[in-house]
C-alpha positions, -999 to +999 in steps of 0.1 A: +000+000+000+028+025+007+047+018-025+025+043-044+033+070-018+071+066-015+080+080-050+059+111-045+071+116-009+107+111-020+103+135-049+087+161-026+114+158+001+145+154-021+139+180-049+138+211-028+172+203-013+190+207-047+216+235-048+203+253-079+166+254-070+146+284-080+123+300-054+092+295-075+100+258-078+104+254-041+071+273-035+053+250-060+065+219-041+054+234-008+021+242-024+016+206-035+026+194+000-002+216+014-026+201-012-017+166-001-023+176+035-059+184+027-065+148+018-040+132+042-034+152+074-001+148+094-014+122+118-032+102+090-034+065+096-020+050+064-031+015+073-067+025+067-059+042+034-068+021+003-050+022-030-083+033-046-083+064-023-047+072-031-053+069-069-084+092-066-063+119-048-035+116-073-060+119-102-075+151-086-041+166-080-028+158-116-060+173-130-055+207-113-039+234-134-007+250-121+005+285-127+041+275-130+031+251-158+013+279-178-020+269-163-017+234-177-023+203-156+006+181-146-011+153-166-011+175-197+026+184-194+035+147-186+016+135-217+032+162-239+067+151-228+059+116-241+049+102-207+086+099-196+090+100-158+120+112-139+145+085-131+153+079-095 
């Protein structure tokens, strides 16, 4: 059940620590952290969370336009890039 969360959590925790990060990029990561907290509060019991619930939240977040993406959704940008994910 946690495998779906780990890549997202890893990306959100590792990327802002890069040396050449632009302020707007860090802000957008923090913004997405806040959005995740709307669905999964800090003291959330992950044992009660189903994969279906996680997939629903991910779909909602990926369907929300972002200013830093030119008001496109993350799903649109991902599809435009050929659907290639970042390597870990």
